[in-house]
C-alpha positions as CSV (number, residue, x, y, z in Angstrom):
1,X,31.4,-21.0,-19.8
2,X,31.4,-20.7,-16.0
3,X,30.7,-16.9,-16.1
4,X,27.7,-17.5,-18.5
5,X,26.3,-20.0,-16.0
6,X,26.7,-17.6,-13.1
7,X,25.1,-14.8,-15.0
8,X,22.2,-16.9,-16.0
9,X,21.7,-18.1,-12.4
10,X,21.9,-14.5,-11.2
11,X,19.3,-13.5,-13.7
12,X,16.9,-16.3,-12.8
13,X,17.3,-15.3,-9.0
14,X,16.4,-11.7,-10.0
15,X,13.5,-12.7,-12.0
16,X,12.2,-14.9,-9.1
17,X,12.5,-11.8,-6.8
18,X,10.7,-9.6,-9.3
19,X,7.6,-11.8,-9.6
20,X,6.1,-10.6,-6.2
21,X,6.7,-7.0,-7.0
22,X,5.0,-7.3,-10.4
23,X,2.0,-8.8,-8.7
24,X,2.0,-6.1,-6.1
25,X,2.2,-3.4,-8.8
26,X,-0.9,-4.8,-10.5
27,X,-3.0,-4.8,-7.3
28,X,-5.6,-2.1,-7.0
29,X,-4.7,0.7,-4.6
30,X,-1.4,-0.6,-3.2
31,X,-1.4,0.0,0.6
32,X,2.0,-1.0,1.9
33,X,2.8,1.9,4.2
34,X,6.6,1.4,4.1
35,X,8.6,4.4,5.2
36,X,7.2,7.2,3.3
37,X,9.1,10.4,4.5
38,X,5.9,12.6,4.9
39,X,3.5,10.2,6.6
40,X,2.4,10.6,10.3
41,X,4.5,8.1,12.2
42,X,2.3,8.6,15.4
43,X,-1.3,9.3,15.8
44,X,-3.4,11.5,16.1
45,X,-4.8,11.9,13.5
46,X,-5.8,8.2,13.1
47,X,-6.0,6.3,9.9
48,X,-8.0,3.2,8.9
49,X,-8.3,1.3,5.6
50,X,-11.7,-0.4,5.5
51,X,-11.8,-2.7,2.5
52,X,-9.1,-5.2,2.4
53,X,-9.1,-9.0,2.5
54,X,-6.8,-9.1,5.6
55,X,-7.1,-7.4,8.9
56,X,-4.4,-5.6,10.9
57,X,-5.9,-4.2,14.0
58,X,-2.6,-4.3,16.0
59,X,-1.1,-1.3,14.2
60,X,-0.8,2.1,15.7
61,X,-3.3,3.6,13.3
62,X,-0.8,6.2,12.1
63,X,-0.4,7.5,8.6
64,X,2.5,5.2,8.1
65,X,0.8,2.1,9.7
66,X,-3.0,2.4,9.4
67,X,-5.4,-0.1,10.8
68,X,-6.7,-2.4,8.1
69,X,-10.2,-3.9,8.2
70,X,-11.3,-7.1,6.5
71,X,-14.1,-6.1,4.2
72,X,-13.2,-7.3,0.7
73,X,-16.8,-7.3,-0.4
74,X,-16.7,-3.5,-0.3
75,X,-15.6,-2.8,-4.0
76,X,-17.8,0.3,-4.5
77,X,-17.1,2.4,-1.5
78,X,-20.4,4.4,-2.0
79,X,-22.6,1.3,-2.1
80,X,-24.8,0.4,0.9
81,X,-22.8,-2.8,1.6
82,X,-19.9,-0.6,2.3
83,X,-21.6,1.4,5.0
84,X,-19.1,0.2,7.7
85,X,-19.9,1.1,11.3
86,X,-16.5,2.8,12.0
87,X,-17.7,3.7,15.6
88,X,-18.2,0.1,16.5
89,X,-15.2,-1.4,14.6
90,X,-12.6,1.2,15.3
91,X,-13.4,4.3,17.3
92,X,-14.3,2.7,20.6
93,X,-10.8,1.1,20.7
94,X,-8.7,4.1,20.0
95,X,-7.0,6.0,22.9
96,X,-8.3,9.3,21.4
97,X,-8.9,12.6,23.0
98,X,-12.0,14.8,22.1
99,X,-11.5,16.5,18.8
100,X,-9.0,14.1,17.3
101,X,-9.5,13.2,13.7
102,X,-9.9,9.8,12.1
103,X,-9.5,9.2,8.3
104,X,-11.3,6.2,7.0
105,X,-9.9,5.2,3.5
106,X,-11.5,3.0,0.9
107,X,-10.1,1.6,-2.3
108,X,-12.9,2.1,-4.8
109,X,-12.3,-0.5,-7.5
110,X,-15.8,-1.3,-8.7
111,X,-15.6,0.8,-11.9
112,X,-11.8,0.9,-12.3
113,X,-9.8,-2.3,-11.7
114,X,-6.7,-0.2,-10.9
115,X,-8.8,1.4,-8.1
116,X,-8.8,4.9,-6.7
117,X,-8.6,6.0,-3.2
118,X,-11.5,7.7,-1.4
119,X,-11.6,8.9,2.3
120,X,-14.0,10.2,4.9
121,X,-13.2,12.3,7.9
122,X,-14.6,11.5,11.4
123,X,-14.3,13.5,14.6
124,X,-13.5,11.5,17.7
125,X,-15.3,12.4,20.9
126,X,-12.7,10.9,23.3
127,X,-15.3,8.5,24.8
128,X,-15.2,5.8,22.1
129,X,-17.5,7.6,19.7
130,X,-17.0,9.3,16.4
131,X,-19.2,11.3,14.1
132,X,-18.9,11.8,10.3
133,X,-17.4,15.2,9.7
134,X,-17.1,15.2,5.9
135,X,-19.9,15.2,3.4
136,X,-19.5,11.7,2.1
137,X,-16.4,10.3,0.4
138,X,-13.5,12.6,-0.8
139,X,-11.3,11.6,-3.8
140,X,-7.7,10.9,-3.2
141,X,-5.7,10.2,0.0
142,X,-5.9,12.0,3.3
143,X,-2.9,14.2,4.2
144,X,0.3,12.6,5.6
145,X,-0.4,9.0,4.6
146,X,2.3,6.6,3.5
147,X,0.0,4.1,1.9
148,X,0.6,4.9,-1.7
149,X,4.0,3.4,-2.0
150,X,5.2,3.9,-5.6
151,X,5.4,0.3,-6.6
152,X,6.1,1.0,-10.3
153,X,9.2,2.8,-9.2
154,X,10.4,-0.2,-7.2
155,X,9.6,-2.6,-10.1
156,X,11.2,-0.3,-12.6
157,X,14.3,-0.1,-10.4
158,X,14.6,-3.9,-10.2
159,X,14.1,-4.1,-14.0
160,X,16.8,-1.7,-14.6
161,X,19.1,-3.6,-12.2
162,X,18.2,-6.9,-14.0
163,X,18.9,-5.3,-17.4
164,X,22.3,-4.1,-16.1
165,X,23.2,-7.5,-15.0
166,X,22.2,-8.9,-18.4
167,X,24.5,-6.4,-20.1
168,X,27.2,-7.3,-17.7
169,X,26.7,-11.0,-18.4
170,X,27.0,-10.4,-22.1
171,X,30.1,-8.4,-21.7
172,X,31.7,-11.1,-19.6
173,X,30.8,-13.7,-22.2
174,X,32.3,-11.6,-25.1
175,X,35.4,-11.1,-23.0
176,X,35.7,-14.8,-22.2
177,X,35.2,-15.7,-25.9
178,X,37.9,-13.1,-27.0
179,X,40.4,-14.5,-24.5
180,X,40.0,-18.1,-25.7
């Protein structure tokens, strides 16, 4: 009986830990830059995500830790309300040299609730200015970003771990009932 209680308690703890991951996996365009092997750990180039509901300006603006701007109203990246002045909000604060690149990323979730990443390329002048170098928005993520953490893989791994514990609990329960 004790092992069944322990197994049940363990399963409940795992389910409680799984809830935030499930919520994260359902969010459009997940942007947790946690330790991707091929992301740029140091700028340049610089990276910024423009349309989130939080702001993290104290990041290094690298591919692993992009600056995040608070513009949640920007759901359709190509709409006029998403014409964010990158030069005023970001470029003038970067310790950039002339010719450095800035990638501005946007989660376009107006048509698709899952969202899709778009980005624009800016060229920095080293004096706090930057000019748009791409012709509008480009589909996908810029090179060497770590912001597309594969959340479904994490959730799937936790689910497999939970399933394994359930199987273990059932085995312990059968073993205890046979011994009795």
